[in-house]
N, C-alpha and C positions, 0 to 999 in steps of 0.2 A: 789053354785059353783060359783057364780059370785063374791065371797067374797075370793077368791085366792088371796093371797098376790103375788108381785112380785117374791119373793124369792120361794113361791112353784112352781110357772109357771116356772123359771128358772130350780128349781130342776128337774121336770118332763120333761123338753126338754131335758136336759142331760141324764136323764133315758131313755128316748124314743130313744135316737142315741146308746145306748149301747144294745138294745134288738134287737130281730129278727124282719124283716121286715113283718113275718107273724103274729105276736103278736099283737093284738089290744088293745090299753088302752080303758077302757069301760067308756068313758066322754058323752054319747048320752044325749042330751039336752042341751049340752053347746053352746051357741050363743055368747059367748062373742068373739068379732073378734081378740082379743089379744092371744087366746089361743083355737085351733080347732083341734080336733083329726077326722081326715078321712081317712080310710083304712090305719091306720098305718102312715099317714103323719101329720106333726103338722106345723101349721101357727101362726105366731106371727105378727098381724097388716093385716092379710088378712084371709078372711073364705076358700078361695080355694087355699092351698098350692099344688104348681106342683111339688115339691120335696120333700124327706123325712122331710126337714126342711127348710121353706120359712118366711124370717123376711121382712115384707112390701109387698104392691101390686105392681102392673105395674105402677099406677101412684101415689103412696105413698111413704113416708119416709121409708128407709130400712136400717138406720143406726145403729149399734151398738156402744154404747157410753162407753168407759172405763173411769170412774173417772168423777167427776164433776166439775164445773164452768169455769173459763176461760181457764183451764190448762187441759182440758178432751182432750182424743183423740178419733177418731173414726174409724170404719171398716163397710163398706157398699155399698148399691147400689145408684147410682145417676138418679135413677127412671128409666122412659121407654128405655132408651138406654141401660139399663142392664149394664151398667159399674161399675166398682167396686173401692171404694175411700178408701186409707188408708191414715190417717194423723193426725195432732194435731191442735185444734180449729176449726174442720170441721163439718159442717152438710149440708145437702142437703136442698134445699129451693124452692118450685115450685113458680115460680112469674108470672102465668098466661101467659106464653107464650110459644107455643109448641115447640120452637126452644132452649128452655132452659133445655128441659128433659136431654140433654147430658152433662150438665155443674154442677159440685159441687159448693156449696156455703159456705161463711164464716160467722161466726157470728161476732159481734163487739166486737174489743178489743182496748185498748187504744196504748198500746204499743208493745206486744209480738209477734204480728202478726202471721202467720200459716204457715204449710208446709204440703204437701203432696202428694200422689202418685195416679193417675188417671189410671186405667185400662179400657180401652174402650171396648166396644163389637165388635169393628172392628179390633182387635189385635193390637191396638196403646196404648202406653204406656207413660204417661206425668209426669215428675218430676216437681213440681210447689211450688211455697213459696213466702212470703212477710215478709220483717222485719220491725215492727214498726207500725205506725197507722193503724188501718183496719175500713174502714167504715160497716155501716149495710148492710147486704146482698151485700157486695162486692163479685164479682165473683172470686173464688179462683184459677181456673186453666184457667184463660184468657191468650190469646197469651202474655200478657205483664209480667204475672208472672211464665210462663213456663220455668222453666231453662234447661231442658234436656227434648228431645222427641225420642221416639223410635217408628217409624211409623210401618204402619202395613206391610210393606215388609222388615222389619228388619233393617232399616236404622236408624243410630243413628245422631241426630242432638243437638249440644250444641251452646246455642245462636242461634239459628235458627231454624225454626217450619217445614222446608220444607228442609231437606237433600237431597241432591243430589247424594252423594256417600254413600258407607258403614258408614263413619263416617265424618261429616262436622261439623268444629268448626267454628262459626261465620258465618254471612249471607252475601250478596253482599255489603251491606253498613253499616256493623256492625264488631267491633273488633273480631278478629278471633285468639289471640295469645294465645298460652299455655306458661304460666310463670313457671320456675324451680327456686325454691329457693324463698326468700322473701327478705324485705328490698332494699336497693339502689344497691345491689350486685346481685339482680336478673338476670336470662337470661330468654330469651324468643325464642319461636319458634311458627311461625303461618303465617296467611294472613295478609296483608297489605290491607285490604278491597276491593272494586268493581274491581279492576284488576287483584285480584286472585293471586298476587306476594306472594312468601313465603319469609319471613324474619328469620334470626337466629341472636342473639347478645347477648350483656350483657348489662343490663340498658335501654333497648331498650321497647318501646310499640308505639301503633299507635295512631294518634290522627286525627280525622277528621275537618277539617278548613274549606274548600270549596269545590266546586266540581271538581277543579283541583289539590286537594291535596291528590286525592283517592291513587295515586301511591307512595306516600312518608311516608317513617316510621319517626316518631319522638321520641326522649328521654325526659325521666323525667329530673327533675333539680338535679345536682350534684356538689358539689363544687371542687372536685380534681381529681376524679376518672376516671372522661371521659367515653367513651364507644367506642365500636366496634361491626360490625355485617356484615352480608353477607344478599344482598338483590336479592332475585331470581326473575326477573320480568317476566310478562305475554307474553311479546314479545322477550322471550329467551335470554335476557341480564340480566349478572351478576355483582354485584358491591360488592366491597370490601371496606368497610369504615369504619372510626372510629376517635376519637379525643381522644388526652390525656390533661388531666386538665380541668380547668373550664369550665361548659356547663351551658348555659343560660337555664331558663324555656321555654320548647316547641322549643328548637332549632332543625333544621331539621337535622339528623341524616345522611341520605345518599345524601347531598349536593354535587355538584360538588367540592366544596372545600374541603369535608371531604373523598372524594371518592379517595382511594389509588390505585385502579385497576380495570380496567372495562373490562370486556369481552362482547363485543358488540354482536348483534343478528346474524351476519354473521361470528362470532367467532374470529373478529380481537380483538387483546388485547392491553389496553392501559395502561401504568404504569406511573405515575404522569400526566397523561393527561385522559379526558373523552371523547376525539376525536381522536380515532385512525385512522379514516378515511378509505383509502383504504389498509392500512398497516397492515401485519400480526400482527406486534408487533411494537409500538411505544411507545417509552421511552422518558418522559422529564427528561432529568438527566443523570448522568454520570452511565455507566455500567462497572463493572468489572469480568473477567472471566479467568478463566485459557487456555481456548480453545475454539475457535468460527470455525466451519467450513462453509465455504461459496461454492456454487456450481454454477459457473458461466463461462462465456467465456474466453479465456487466448489469450495471444499476440504472440504465437510463428510464426505468419503470417509475422514477422519481419525478419525471417531466409529464408523466401522465395525467390526463384531465381527471380521473377519477382517484388519483392517489391524495391520501389523507395526510397533510403534512403536520406534524405536531405542531402545537404551539409552543412558544418559548416557554411559558410557563409549565406545559407537560414535561420539556426536556429538563428545567431547573427541578422539578420534581423528582424526576428518575433519578437525576445525579445525585441529589440529597438523600433519596432511599437506597439506591444501590453503589453509588461511587463510581460510576462510569456510565458511558453514553448507551443507550439503547441499543440491541444489535451487535453491540462491541463485546466480546469476552474480556473477564476482568483479568488483570495480572496474575490472579491465584490459577485461574483455569487456563492462562497462557504457558504458565509454569508446568502445569501438571499434563497437558495436553498438547503442547506446541499449538501453531496455527498451519492452514491451508494457506499457500501464499496467493493463490489465485482467487479465494473465496475471500480472504481479508482485504485483497486490494479493491474487491467490488464492495464490501462494506464499507471501506474508507472513501471509495467514491461515491457511494450512497449519502454519507455524512458530507462530503463537500457539496454535492449537488443540493442537499437541503439546505446548506448554508448558502448556496448560490442564491435560492429561493428567498431565503430569508433577508438577504441582503437585496436581492431586488424589491421584496415589499418594502423594507426600509427605505431605499431610494425612492419609491414612489410615496410613502408619506414625507420624506424630505422634501421633495418637489412640490409636493402639495402644501406643506407648511411653507415654504419659500414663497411660493405665490400668495398665500395669506399675509405673510410678513410684508411681502411688498406690496400690497392692498393697505395693510395697516400702515406703513411707512406714509405712503401717499396720503392717507387719512390723516395722519399726525402732522404730514407738511401742511395741510389745510387748516387744521386746528391751529398750529402755529401762526399760519398766516392772519387767519382770523383775528387769534389772539393780540397780535402785531397790530391789524386794523382796529380792534377794540381798543387797546391802549391810547392809540393815536386819537380814536373819536373820545376817548375820555379826556383826553389832553385838549381838545377842541372844545369839548362841552364844559370843561373847567374854564377856559378863557372866556368863553360866550357867557358864562354865567359872572364872571367878574365883569364883564362889560354891561351886563344886563343891572348888576347892584351898582354900578356908578352913573348909570342912565336915570336909574331910580333916585338915587341921591341929587341928581341935579332938579330933577323934576319937582322933588319935595322944597327946595330953595326958590 
């Protein structure tokens, strides 16, 4: 019985799985640890199979190898932790360290590396692997080689072994970007490392430079296409940034120079400036709009009865002394501090309303003067009429004098 070939053992194993549990294969006296029949249970590598088929004991290799040489694949247990390993170039190796029972190990290969899946006894699943040279007895599913982990709580980590959410990509100090597409034209969505910020963009990747660089996204080198992106910071700040044209290697993407629009943590918006300050909207540049609505105070108080309208003499004296109208900022003040659009419109309206009052007053004076002129013209017409009458009377009087003189001459004769 001890001369059974491996093929015969495998055939009997498969056959035993197809028969009823009540049927027992009569192999009494067989003490080969590679094939034991006990109450219908079959063990390979164990004298005490616990299930209908058990390969390996609690502290021995339980891998099934498919194929041979460096290219084989394996399915099996990683010993006393009862974990299950699936992979290529994998085998389990006990290293006289009780802590090693939960680890799968790999054989030595020069170039091909390995890959595998570890199904742990605690519900944890690790996808691990390495490309290239592998040292003898290198730990396969070490933290360094794990690419993706589904922990016992069902949380998935890619690039992190301790996912805090249902899906976490990247750890606190590691790249967490998701790249969409390939080559220089790829786009990315992900975290800019330990600040927890989220970045969207084209040609973007994060690069750790120093401890102060954690909150900065960086871009790859490209000659003409440039880049663009959105940075969602951990402090509530949002930056829209980009550059057109040549990009140097490791150029900072969302630098102040490249930031086109910033929404600060308090909701204030800066366009063309990264420091909107206390302004809800700060624009460093020209603004074009079809219509702007400003809600502010107005200058109707000019028409109140108690409003003291400056005399034109007072206005003239202020202009001579200050070089500008009263209540209107000077050109120097505007250059230094700018103006409030609503407030300035109200002040300009105040001056317009004052001019209106001046115009009304002037109109009243002109009307009064026109009436006076009309009266004077009537009086003048009367005077002219009297003057004509006076001329006529003088002419009559002259003739009468002539007649008188003639009469007197006649009487003297």
